[in-house]
mmCIF file of the C-alpha atoms, coordinates in Angstrom:
data_MODEL
# 
_entry.id   MODEL 
# 
loop_
_atom_site.group_PDB 
_atom_site.id 
_atom_site.type_symbol 
_atom_site.label_atom_id 
_atom_site.label_alt_id 
_atom_site.label_comp_id 
_atom_site.label_asym_id 
_atom_site.label_entity_id 
_atom_site.label_seq_id 
_atom_site.pdbx_PDB_ins_code 
_atom_site.Cartn_x 
_atom_site.Cartn_y 
_atom_site.Cartn_z 
_atom_site.occupancy 
_atom_site.B_iso_or_equiv 
_atom_site.pdbx_formal_charge 
_atom_site.auth_seq_id 
_atom_site.auth_comp_id 
_atom_site.auth_asym_id 
_atom_site.auth_atom_id 
_atom_site.pdbx_PDB_model_num 
ATOM 1   C CA . UNK A 1 1   ? 99.810  117.947 47.885  1.00 0.00 ? 1   UNK A CA 1 
ATOM 2   C CA . UNK A 1 2   ? 98.382  119.291 50.515  1.00 0.00 ? 2   UNK A CA 1 
ATOM 3   C CA . UNK A 1 3   ? 97.197  115.608 51.747  1.00 0.00 ? 3   UNK A CA 1 
ATOM 4   C CA . UNK A 1 4   ? 100.679 114.366 51.712  1.00 0.00 ? 4   UNK A CA 1 
ATOM 5   C CA . UNK A 1 5   ? 101.934 117.145 53.502  1.00 0.00 ? 5   UNK A CA 1 
ATOM 6   C CA . UNK A 1 6   ? 99.441  115.810 56.729  1.00 0.00 ? 6   UNK A CA 1 
ATOM 7   C CA . UNK A 1 7   ? 99.844  112.564 57.045  1.00 0.00 ? 7   UNK A CA 1 
ATOM 8   C CA . UNK A 1 8   ? 102.882 113.937 57.309  1.00 0.00 ? 8   UNK A CA 1 
ATOM 9   C CA . UNK A 1 9   ? 103.273 116.293 60.505  1.00 0.00 ? 9   UNK A CA 1 
ATOM 10  C CA . UNK A 1 10  ? 100.421 113.657 61.774  1.00 0.00 ? 10  UNK A CA 1 
ATOM 11  C CA . UNK A 1 11  ? 103.191 110.607 61.161  1.00 0.00 ? 11  UNK A CA 1 
ATOM 12  C CA . UNK A 1 12  ? 105.970 113.639 63.096  1.00 0.00 ? 12  UNK A CA 1 
ATOM 13  C CA . UNK A 1 13  ? 103.492 114.463 65.875  1.00 0.00 ? 13  UNK A CA 1 
ATOM 14  C CA . UNK A 1 14  ? 102.871 111.109 66.764  1.00 0.00 ? 14  UNK A CA 1 
ATOM 15  C CA . UNK A 1 15  ? 105.658 109.936 66.784  1.00 0.00 ? 15  UNK A CA 1 
ATOM 16  C CA . UNK A 1 16  ? 107.106 113.214 68.387  1.00 0.00 ? 16  UNK A CA 1 
ATOM 17  C CA . UNK A 1 17  ? 103.663 112.553 71.658  1.00 0.00 ? 17  UNK A CA 1 
ATOM 18  C CA . UNK A 1 18  ? 105.059 108.164 71.579  1.00 0.00 ? 18  UNK A CA 1 
ATOM 19  C CA . UNK A 1 19  ? 108.639 109.347 72.241  1.00 0.00 ? 19  UNK A CA 1 
ATOM 20  C CA . UNK A 1 20  ? 107.562 112.211 74.632  1.00 0.00 ? 20  UNK A CA 1 
ATOM 21  C CA . UNK A 1 21  ? 105.098 109.921 76.850  1.00 0.00 ? 21  UNK A CA 1 
ATOM 22  C CA . UNK A 1 22  ? 108.162 106.900 76.618  1.00 0.00 ? 22  UNK A CA 1 
ATOM 23  C CA . UNK A 1 23  ? 110.145 109.674 78.354  1.00 0.00 ? 23  UNK A CA 1 
ATOM 24  C CA . UNK A 1 24  ? 108.467 110.466 81.014  1.00 0.00 ? 24  UNK A CA 1 
ATOM 25  C CA . UNK A 1 25  ? 107.125 107.441 81.894  1.00 0.00 ? 25  UNK A CA 1 
ATOM 26  C CA . UNK A 1 26  ? 110.491 106.075 81.878  1.00 0.00 ? 26  UNK A CA 1 
ATOM 27  C CA . UNK A 1 27  ? 112.015 108.724 83.795  1.00 0.00 ? 27  UNK A CA 1 
ATOM 28  C CA . UNK A 1 28  ? 108.775 107.854 86.284  1.00 0.00 ? 28  UNK A CA 1 
ATOM 29  C CA . UNK A 1 29  ? 109.820 104.390 86.996  1.00 0.00 ? 29  UNK A CA 1 
ATOM 30  C CA . UNK A 1 30  ? 114.165 105.779 87.226  1.00 0.00 ? 30  UNK A CA 1 
ATOM 31  C CA . UNK A 1 31  ? 112.506 108.452 90.182  1.00 0.00 ? 31  UNK A CA 1 
ATOM 32  C CA . UNK A 1 32  ? 109.787 106.384 91.846  1.00 0.00 ? 32  UNK A CA 1 
ATOM 33  C CA . UNK A 1 33  ? 111.492 104.557 94.036  1.00 0.00 ? 33  UNK A CA 1 
ATOM 34  C CA . UNK A 1 34  ? 113.463 106.994 95.402  1.00 0.00 ? 34  UNK A CA 1 
ATOM 35  C CA . UNK A 1 35  ? 111.231 109.381 95.459  1.00 0.00 ? 35  UNK A CA 1 
ATOM 36  C CA . UNK A 1 36  ? 109.944 106.852 98.123  1.00 0.00 ? 36  UNK A CA 1 
ATOM 37  C CA . UNK A 1 37  ? 112.651 106.658 99.616  1.00 0.00 ? 37  UNK A CA 1 
ATOM 38  C CA . UNK A 1 38  ? 112.735 110.751 100.840 1.00 0.00 ? 38  UNK A CA 1 
ATOM 39  C CA . UNK A 1 39  ? 109.049 110.425 101.540 1.00 0.00 ? 39  UNK A CA 1 
ATOM 40  C CA . UNK A 1 40  ? 109.664 107.230 103.567 1.00 0.00 ? 40  UNK A CA 1 
ATOM 41  C CA . UNK A 1 41  ? 112.461 109.384 105.721 1.00 0.00 ? 41  UNK A CA 1 
ATOM 42  C CA . UNK A 1 42  ? 110.432 112.790 105.585 1.00 0.00 ? 42  UNK A CA 1 
ATOM 43  C CA . UNK A 1 43  ? 108.229 110.186 107.497 1.00 0.00 ? 43  UNK A CA 1 
ATOM 44  C CA . UNK A 1 44  ? 110.272 109.173 109.641 1.00 0.00 ? 44  UNK A CA 1 
ATOM 45  C CA . UNK A 1 45  ? 112.172 112.195 110.812 1.00 0.00 ? 45  UNK A CA 1 
ATOM 46  C CA . UNK A 1 46  ? 108.274 113.215 112.002 1.00 0.00 ? 46  UNK A CA 1 
ATOM 47  C CA . UNK A 1 47  ? 107.725 110.396 114.167 1.00 0.00 ? 47  UNK A CA 1 
ATOM 48  C CA . UNK A 1 48  ? 111.091 110.369 115.136 1.00 0.00 ? 48  UNK A CA 1 
ATOM 49  C CA . UNK A 1 49  ? 110.456 113.724 115.980 1.00 0.00 ? 49  UNK A CA 1 
ATOM 50  C CA . UNK A 1 50  ? 107.024 113.498 118.578 1.00 0.00 ? 50  UNK A CA 1 
ATOM 51  C CA . UNK A 1 51  ? 108.584 110.200 121.043 1.00 0.00 ? 51  UNK A CA 1 
ATOM 52  C CA . UNK A 1 52  ? 112.042 108.945 121.686 1.00 0.00 ? 52  UNK A CA 1 
ATOM 53  C CA . UNK A 1 53  ? 113.826 106.698 119.546 1.00 0.00 ? 53  UNK A CA 1 
ATOM 54  C CA . UNK A 1 54  ? 114.742 105.245 122.946 1.00 0.00 ? 54  UNK A CA 1 
ATOM 55  C CA . UNK A 1 55  ? 111.371 104.126 124.555 1.00 0.00 ? 55  UNK A CA 1 
ATOM 56  C CA . UNK A 1 56  ? 110.562 101.486 120.995 1.00 0.00 ? 56  UNK A CA 1 
ATOM 57  C CA . UNK A 1 57  ? 112.249 99.359  118.691 1.00 0.00 ? 57  UNK A CA 1 
ATOM 58  C CA . UNK A 1 58  ? 109.689 98.998  116.102 1.00 0.00 ? 58  UNK A CA 1 
ATOM 59  C CA . UNK A 1 59  ? 109.234 100.193 112.975 1.00 0.00 ? 59  UNK A CA 1 
ATOM 60  C CA . UNK A 1 60  ? 107.260 103.086 113.473 1.00 0.00 ? 60  UNK A CA 1 
ATOM 61  C CA . UNK A 1 61  ? 105.822 103.623 109.300 1.00 0.00 ? 61  UNK A CA 1 
ATOM 62  C CA . UNK A 1 62  ? 105.369 99.675  109.493 1.00 0.00 ? 62  UNK A CA 1 
ATOM 63  C CA . UNK A 1 63  ? 102.904 99.149  112.169 1.00 0.00 ? 63  UNK A CA 1 
ATOM 64  C CA . UNK A 1 64  ? 99.379  101.755 112.109 1.00 0.00 ? 64  UNK A CA 1 
ATOM 65  C CA . UNK A 1 65  ? 95.458  101.296 112.370 1.00 0.00 ? 65  UNK A CA 1 
ATOM 66  C CA . UNK A 1 66  ? 93.453  104.022 110.646 1.00 0.00 ? 66  UNK A CA 1 
ATOM 67  C CA . UNK A 1 67  ? 90.633  105.609 112.487 1.00 0.00 ? 67  UNK A CA 1 
ATOM 68  C CA . UNK A 1 68  ? 87.631  108.195 110.952 1.00 0.00 ? 68  UNK A CA 1 
ATOM 69  C CA . UNK A 1 69  ? 86.727  108.563 114.086 1.00 0.00 ? 69  UNK A CA 1 
ATOM 70  C CA . UNK A 1 70  ? 85.415  112.708 114.122 1.00 0.00 ? 70  UNK A CA 1 
ATOM 71  C CA . UNK A 1 71  ? 87.859  113.613 117.292 1.00 0.00 ? 71  UNK A CA 1 
ATOM 72  C CA . UNK A 1 72  ? 90.827  113.723 115.044 1.00 0.00 ? 72  UNK A CA 1 
ATOM 73  C CA . UNK A 1 73  ? 89.233  115.873 112.303 1.00 0.00 ? 73  UNK A CA 1 
ATOM 74  C CA . UNK A 1 74  ? 88.288  115.921 108.810 1.00 0.00 ? 74  UNK A CA 1 
ATOM 75  C CA . UNK A 1 75  ? 89.971  114.638 105.577 1.00 0.00 ? 75  UNK A CA 1 
ATOM 76  C CA . UNK A 1 76  ? 90.338  110.379 106.698 1.00 0.00 ? 76  UNK A CA 1 
ATOM 77  C CA . UNK A 1 77  ? 90.759  107.857 107.996 1.00 0.00 ? 77  UNK A CA 1 
ATOM 78  C CA . UNK A 1 78  ? 93.782  108.876 109.813 1.00 0.00 ? 78  UNK A CA 1 
ATOM 79  C CA . UNK A 1 79  ? 96.717  107.657 110.019 1.00 0.00 ? 79  UNK A CA 1 
ATOM 80  C CA . UNK A 1 80  ? 97.510  105.660 114.043 1.00 0.00 ? 80  UNK A CA 1 
ATOM 81  C CA . UNK A 1 81  ? 101.437 104.776 114.385 1.00 0.00 ? 81  UNK A CA 1 
ATOM 82  C CA . UNK A 1 82  ? 102.077 102.118 117.049 1.00 0.00 ? 82  UNK A CA 1 
ATOM 83  C CA . UNK A 1 83  ? 105.270 102.306 119.060 1.00 0.00 ? 83  UNK A CA 1 
ATOM 84  C CA . UNK A 1 84  ? 105.767 99.044  121.003 1.00 0.00 ? 84  UNK A CA 1 
ATOM 85  C CA . UNK A 1 85  ? 109.737 98.178  122.564 1.00 0.00 ? 85  UNK A CA 1 
ATOM 86  C CA . UNK A 1 86  ? 109.469 94.306  122.546 1.00 0.00 ? 86  UNK A CA 1 
ATOM 87  C CA . UNK A 1 87  ? 106.512 94.080  121.807 1.00 0.00 ? 87  UNK A CA 1 
ATOM 88  C CA . UNK A 1 88  ? 104.703 95.520  124.724 1.00 0.00 ? 88  UNK A CA 1 
ATOM 89  C CA . UNK A 1 89  ? 102.861 98.584  123.826 1.00 0.00 ? 89  UNK A CA 1 
ATOM 90  C CA . UNK A 1 90  ? 104.410 101.987 124.846 1.00 0.00 ? 90  UNK A CA 1 
ATOM 91  C CA . UNK A 1 91  ? 102.508 104.875 123.037 1.00 0.00 ? 91  UNK A CA 1 
ATOM 92  C CA . UNK A 1 92  ? 100.565 106.076 119.209 1.00 0.00 ? 92  UNK A CA 1 
ATOM 93  C CA . UNK A 1 93  ? 101.690 108.226 117.544 1.00 0.00 ? 93  UNK A CA 1 
ATOM 94  C CA . UNK A 1 94  ? 98.251  110.022 116.301 1.00 0.00 ? 94  UNK A CA 1 
ATOM 95  C CA . UNK A 1 95  ? 97.852  112.233 112.761 1.00 0.00 ? 95  UNK A CA 1 
ATOM 96  C CA . UNK A 1 96  ? 94.983  114.011 113.311 1.00 0.00 ? 96  UNK A CA 1 
ATOM 97  C CA . UNK A 1 97  ? 94.015  117.545 111.128 1.00 0.00 ? 97  UNK A CA 1 
ATOM 98  C CA . UNK A 1 98  ? 91.942  120.948 112.843 1.00 0.00 ? 98  UNK A CA 1 
ATOM 99  C CA . UNK A 1 99  ? 89.947  122.893 111.136 1.00 0.00 ? 99  UNK A CA 1 
ATOM 100 C CA . UNK A 1 100 ? 89.851  125.557 112.957 1.00 0.00 ? 100 UNK A CA 1 
ATOM 101 C CA . UNK A 1 101 ? 93.318  127.057 111.886 1.00 0.00 ? 101 UNK A CA 1 
ATOM 102 C CA . UNK A 1 102 ? 93.221  131.277 110.555 1.00 0.00 ? 102 UNK A CA 1 
ATOM 103 C CA . UNK A 1 103 ? 94.083  130.008 107.194 1.00 0.00 ? 103 UNK A CA 1 
ATOM 104 C CA . UNK A 1 104 ? 92.382  126.542 106.998 1.00 0.00 ? 104 UNK A CA 1 
ATOM 105 C CA . UNK A 1 105 ? 93.809  123.339 107.833 1.00 0.00 ? 105 UNK A CA 1 
ATOM 106 C CA . UNK A 1 106 ? 96.669  123.000 110.120 1.00 0.00 ? 106 UNK A CA 1 
ATOM 107 C CA . UNK A 1 107 ? 97.432  118.984 109.717 1.00 0.00 ? 107 UNK A CA 1 
ATOM 108 C CA . UNK A 1 108 ? 99.101  117.575 113.617 1.00 0.00 ? 108 UNK A CA 1 
ATOM 109 C CA . UNK A 1 109 ? 100.909 114.465 114.919 1.00 0.00 ? 109 UNK A CA 1 
ATOM 110 C CA . UNK A 1 110 ? 101.003 113.519 118.598 1.00 0.00 ? 110 UNK A CA 1 
ATOM 111 C CA . UNK A 1 111 ? 102.253 110.847 120.560 1.00 0.00 ? 111 UNK A CA 1 
ATOM 112 C CA . UNK A 1 112 ? 100.342 109.758 123.396 1.00 0.00 ? 112 UNK A CA 1 
ATOM 113 C CA . UNK A 1 113 ? 101.080 107.378 125.957 1.00 0.00 ? 113 UNK A CA 1 
ATOM 114 C CA . UNK A 1 114 ? 98.542  105.187 127.579 1.00 0.00 ? 114 UNK A CA 1 
ATOM 115 C CA . UNK A 1 115 ? 98.141  107.467 130.545 1.00 0.00 ? 115 UNK A CA 1 
ATOM 116 C CA . UNK A 1 116 ? 97.118  110.130 128.876 1.00 0.00 ? 116 UNK A CA 1 
ATOM 117 C CA . UNK A 1 117 ? 100.349 111.988 128.621 1.00 0.00 ? 117 UNK A CA 1 
ATOM 118 C CA . UNK A 1 118 ? 101.497 113.476 125.529 1.00 0.00 ? 118 UNK A CA 1 
ATOM 119 C CA . UNK A 1 119 ? 105.290 112.838 124.429 1.00 0.00 ? 119 UNK A CA 1 
ATOM 120 C CA . UNK A 1 120 ? 105.789 115.316 121.932 1.00 0.00 ? 120 UNK A CA 1 
ATOM 121 C CA . UNK A 1 121 ? 103.107 116.785 119.756 1.00 0.00 ? 121 UNK A CA 1 
ATOM 122 C CA . UNK A 1 122 ? 104.810 118.298 115.956 1.00 0.00 ? 122 UNK A CA 1 
ATOM 123 C CA . UNK A 1 123 ? 102.419 120.668 113.241 1.00 0.00 ? 123 UNK A CA 1 
ATOM 124 C CA . UNK A 1 124 ? 103.576 118.761 110.334 1.00 0.00 ? 124 UNK A CA 1 
ATOM 125 C CA . UNK A 1 125 ? 101.029 121.108 107.671 1.00 0.00 ? 125 UNK A CA 1 
ATOM 126 C CA . UNK A 1 126 ? 99.254  124.522 107.824 1.00 0.00 ? 126 UNK A CA 1 
ATOM 127 C CA . UNK A 1 127 ? 98.581  127.840 105.637 1.00 0.00 ? 127 UNK A CA 1 
ATOM 128 C CA . UNK A 1 128 ? 98.950  129.982 108.688 1.00 0.00 ? 128 UNK A CA 1 
ATOM 129 C CA . UNK A 1 129 ? 100.227 133.730 108.446 1.00 0.00 ? 129 UNK A CA 1 
ATOM 130 C CA . UNK A 1 130 ? 103.376 133.856 107.749 1.00 0.00 ? 130 UNK A CA 1 
ATOM 131 C CA . UNK A 1 131 ? 105.060 135.987 110.981 1.00 0.00 ? 131 UNK A CA 1 
ATOM 132 C CA . UNK A 1 132 ? 102.251 135.497 113.078 1.00 0.00 ? 132 UNK A CA 1 
ATOM 133 C CA . UNK A 1 133 ? 100.243 132.001 112.826 1.00 0.00 ? 133 UNK A CA 1 
ATOM 134 C CA . UNK A 1 134 ? 103.214 130.134 111.778 1.00 0.00 ? 134 UNK A CA 1 
ATOM 135 C CA . UNK A 1 135 ? 105.098 129.794 115.225 1.00 0.00 ? 135 UNK A CA 1 
ATOM 136 C CA . UNK A 1 136 ? 102.937 126.587 115.670 1.00 0.00 ? 136 UNK A CA 1 
ATOM 137 C CA . UNK A 1 137 ? 105.955 125.212 113.673 1.00 0.00 ? 137 UNK A CA 1 
ATOM 138 C CA . UNK A 1 138 ? 109.310 124.195 115.196 1.00 0.00 ? 138 UNK A CA 1 
ATOM 139 C CA . UNK A 1 139 ? 111.158 125.927 112.248 1.00 0.00 ? 139 UNK A CA 1 
ATOM 140 C CA . UNK A 1 140 ? 109.824 129.331 113.282 1.00 0.00 ? 140 UNK A CA 1 
ATOM 141 C CA . UNK A 1 141 ? 109.217 128.540 117.738 1.00 0.00 ? 141 UNK A CA 1 
ATOM 142 C CA . UNK A 1 142 ? 109.386 126.727 120.445 1.00 0.00 ? 142 UNK A CA 1 
ATOM 143 C CA . UNK A 1 143 ? 106.044 125.829 121.261 1.00 0.00 ? 143 UNK A CA 1 
ATOM 144 C CA . UNK A 1 144 ? 104.998 123.515 120.347 1.00 0.00 ? 144 UNK A CA 1 
ATOM 145 C CA . UNK A 1 145 ? 107.691 121.498 122.340 1.00 0.00 ? 145 UNK A CA 1 
ATOM 146 C CA . UNK A 1 146 ? 105.645 122.356 125.486 1.00 0.00 ? 146 UNK A CA 1 
ATOM 147 C CA . UNK A 1 147 ? 102.537 119.699 124.867 1.00 0.00 ? 147 UNK A CA 1 
ATOM 148 C CA . UNK A 1 148 ? 105.803 117.397 125.941 1.00 0.00 ? 148 UNK A CA 1 
ATOM 149 C CA . UNK A 1 149 ? 105.520 115.723 128.739 1.00 0.00 ? 149 UNK A CA 1 
ATOM 150 C CA . UNK A 1 150 ? 101.963 117.714 129.445 1.00 0.00 ? 150 UNK A CA 1 
ATOM 151 C CA . UNK A 1 151 ? 98.810  115.493 130.995 1.00 0.00 ? 151 UNK A CA 1 
ATOM 152 C CA . UNK A 1 152 ? 95.295  115.027 129.314 1.00 0.00 ? 152 UNK A CA 1 
ATOM 153 C CA . UNK A 1 153 ? 92.651  114.167 131.924 1.00 0.00 ? 153 UNK A CA 1 
ATOM 154 C CA . UNK A 1 154 ? 89.384  114.658 129.771 1.00 0.00 ? 154 UNK A CA 1 
ATOM 155 C CA . UNK A 1 155 ? 87.107  115.022 126.258 1.00 0.00 ? 155 UNK A CA 1 
ATOM 156 C CA . UNK A 1 156 ? 87.525  119.126 126.656 1.00 0.00 ? 156 UNK A CA 1 
ATOM 157 C CA . UNK A 1 157 ? 90.423  119.111 129.542 1.00 0.00 ? 157 UNK A CA 1 
ATOM 158 C CA . UNK A 1 158 ? 90.119  122.731 131.182 1.00 0.00 ? 158 UNK A CA 1 
ATOM 159 C CA . UNK A 1 159 ? 93.913  123.167 131.143 1.00 0.00 ? 159 UNK A CA 1 
ATOM 160 C CA . UNK A 1 160 ? 94.296  122.325 128.375 1.00 0.00 ? 160 UNK A CA 1 
ATOM 161 C CA . UNK A 1 161 ? 93.689  125.482 126.952 1.00 0.00 ? 161 UNK A CA 1 
ATOM 162 C CA . UNK A 1 162 ? 95.190  128.940 125.826 1.00 0.00 ? 162 UNK A CA 1 
ATOM 163 C CA . UNK A 1 163 ? 96.434  131.252 128.727 1.00 0.00 ? 163 UNK A CA 1 
ATOM 164 C CA . UNK A 1 164 ? 93.238  133.967 127.772 1.00 0.00 ? 164 UNK A CA 1 
ATOM 165 C CA . UNK A 1 165 ? 91.322  130.764 127.717 1.00 0.00 ? 165 UNK A CA 1 
ATOM 166 C CA . UNK A 1 166 ? 92.339  129.825 131.523 1.00 0.00 ? 166 UNK A CA 1 
ATOM 167 C CA . UNK A 1 167 ? 94.743  127.078 130.424 1.00 0.00 ? 167 UNK A CA 1 
ATOM 168 C CA . UNK A 1 168 ? 98.238  126.304 130.642 1.00 0.00 ? 168 UNK A CA 1 
ATOM 169 C CA . UNK A 1 169 ? 99.389  127.041 126.938 1.00 0.00 ? 169 UNK A CA 1 
ATOM 170 C CA . UNK A 1 170 ? 100.778 130.573 125.620 1.00 0.00 ? 170 UNK A CA 1 
ATOM 171 C CA . UNK A 1 171 ? 99.024  132.529 123.078 1.00 0.00 ? 171 UNK A CA 1 
ATOM 172 C CA . UNK A 1 172 ? 100.987 134.005 120.107 1.00 0.00 ? 172 UNK A CA 1 
ATOM 173 C CA . UNK A 1 173 ? 100.282 138.635 120.650 1.00 0.00 ? 173 UNK A CA 1 
ATOM 174 C CA . UNK A 1 174 ? 97.844  138.967 116.776 1.00 0.00 ? 174 UNK A CA 1 
ATOM 175 C CA . UNK A 1 175 ? 97.623  134.962 116.670 1.00 0.00 ? 175 UNK A CA 1 
ATOM 176 C CA . UNK A 1 176 ? 95.256  133.406 119.201 1.00 0.00 ? 176 UNK A CA 1 
ATOM 177 C CA . UNK A 1 177 ? 92.974  131.548 116.854 1.00 0.00 ? 177 UNK A CA 1 
ATOM 178 C CA . UNK A 1 178 ? 95.635  129.305 115.748 1.00 0.00 ? 178 UNK A CA 1 
ATOM 179 C CA . UNK A 1 179 ? 97.508  128.266 118.543 1.00 0.00 ? 179 UNK A CA 1 
ATOM 180 C CA . UNK A 1 180 ? 93.873  127.744 120.701 1.00 0.00 ? 180 UNK A CA 1 
ATOM 181 C CA . UNK A 1 181 ? 92.865  125.116 117.814 1.00 0.00 ? 181 UNK A CA 1 
ATOM 182 C CA . UNK A 1 182 ? 96.403  123.176 117.967 1.00 0.00 ? 182 UNK A CA 1 
ATOM 183 C CA . UNK A 1 183 ? 95.807  123.153 121.854 1.00 0.00 ? 183 UNK A CA 1 
ATOM 184 C CA . UNK A 1 184 ? 92.075  121.943 121.552 1.00 0.00 ? 184 UNK A CA 1 
ATOM 185 C CA . UNK A 1 185 ? 92.884  119.774 118.607 1.00 0.00 ? 185 UNK A CA 1 
ATOM 186 C CA . UNK A 1 186 ? 95.932  118.040 121.141 1.00 0.00 ? 186 UNK A CA 1 
ATOM 187 C CA . UNK A 1 187 ? 93.433  118.193 123.608 1.00 0.00 ? 187 UNK A CA 1 
ATOM 188 C CA . UNK A 1 188 ? 91.109  116.134 121.696 1.00 0.00 ? 188 UNK A CA 1 
ATOM 189 C CA . UNK A 1 189 ? 92.715  113.727 119.669 1.00 0.00 ? 189 UNK A CA 1 
ATOM 190 C CA . UNK A 1 190 ? 95.327  112.785 123.107 1.00 0.00 ? 190 UNK A CA 1 
ATOM 191 C CA . UNK A 1 191 ? 91.704  112.203 124.658 1.00 0.00 ? 191 UNK A CA 1 
ATOM 192 C CA . UNK A 1 192 ? 91.427  109.355 121.832 1.00 0.00 ? 192 UNK A CA 1 
ATOM 193 C CA . UNK A 1 193 ? 94.138  107.362 121.729 1.00 0.00 ? 193 UNK A CA 1 
ATOM 194 C CA . UNK A 1 194 ? 94.264  107.103 126.049 1.00 0.00 ? 194 UNK A CA 1 
ATOM 195 C CA . UNK A 1 195 ? 90.500  106.455 125.857 1.00 0.00 ? 195 UNK A CA 1 
ATOM 196 C CA . UNK A 1 196 ? 90.608  103.506 122.593 1.00 0.00 ? 196 UNK A CA 1 
ATOM 197 C CA . UNK A 1 197 ? 94.667  102.630 123.383 1.00 0.00 ? 197 UNK A CA 1 
ATOM 198 C CA . UNK A 1 198 ? 94.204  99.072  124.118 1.00 0.00 ? 198 UNK A CA 1 
ATOM 199 C CA . UNK A 1 199 ? 92.048  99.113  120.417 1.00 0.00 ? 199 UNK A CA 1 
ATOM 200 C CA . UNK A 1 200 ? 94.228  100.511 118.705 1.00 0.00 ? 200 UNK A CA 1 
ATOM 201 C CA . UNK A 1 201 ? 96.414  97.831  119.607 1.00 0.00 ? 201 UNK A CA 1 
ATOM 202 C CA . UNK A 1 202 ? 94.774  95.283  118.365 1.00 0.00 ? 202 UNK A CA 1 
ATOM 203 C CA . UNK A 1 203 ? 93.619  96.857  115.595 1.00 0.00 ? 203 UNK A CA 1 
ATOM 204 C CA . UNK A 1 204 ? 94.906  95.252  112.055 1.00 0.00 ? 204 UNK A CA 1 
ATOM 205 C CA . UNK A 1 205 ? 97.761  95.849  110.739 1.00 0.00 ? 205 UNK A CA 1 
ATOM 206 C CA . UNK A 1 206 ? 97.273  98.519  107.885 1.00 0.00 ? 206 UNK A CA 1 
ATOM 207 C CA . UNK A 1 207 ? 100.917 99.766  107.234 1.00 0.00 ? 207 UNK A CA 1 
ATOM 208 C CA . UNK A 1 208 ? 102.261 96.517  106.993 1.00 0.00 ? 208 UNK A CA 1 
ATOM 209 C CA . UNK A 1 209 ? 99.395  95.853  104.894 1.00 0.00 ? 209 UNK A CA 1 
ATOM 210 C CA . UNK A 1 210 ? 99.915  98.697  102.492 1.00 0.00 ? 210 UNK A CA 1 
ATOM 211 C CA . UNK A 1 211 ? 103.460 97.275  102.113 1.00 0.00 ? 211 UNK A CA 1 
ATOM 212 C CA . UNK A 1 212 ? 102.057 94.068  101.023 1.00 0.00 ? 212 UNK A CA 1 
ATOM 213 C CA . UNK A 1 213 ? 100.021 95.409  98.495  1.00 0.00 ? 213 UNK A CA 1 
# 
């Protein structure tokens, strides 16, 4: 009697587990394409924030190289999107990370022209202190827009420091560590992009390969 009851309960549990697993897999198969589209739209919104759309005519998310250069920070390889106009190189959009934030890593996207001029910069992820370090985020202040139009002239450009260190960028009251980390990371990434501009444009298209997989 007891064995029969155990067998019955086991079959019920097995059937329930199979039904639950099947439901999850079914929902995932239906939602995966929409999730991918949402991720693509988010990526495009970020990419178009750092370089004017009128300056390129290719699909940025389908044209990229990858790099493990130490100048771009930890957790590589880093993606470098390539903006082209009628096939000609225009700018590189470099994903880079600084580990020197007050609360850890700060993810950054910087668009750089071949001259070393910066088209735009955005912080894409951080865990900085709300009300202080989070002013690197566009939703909190326009500080990040001050990079647009600046020119990187060397690997450790004296101008690419906060004003407290003799540079051209404001620091935040009570939160110098965060803007200092962002400024120095942008300097390093922009100089890397300028120094390797042609080679990065000549590198295989990693994004196209990933799309075809």
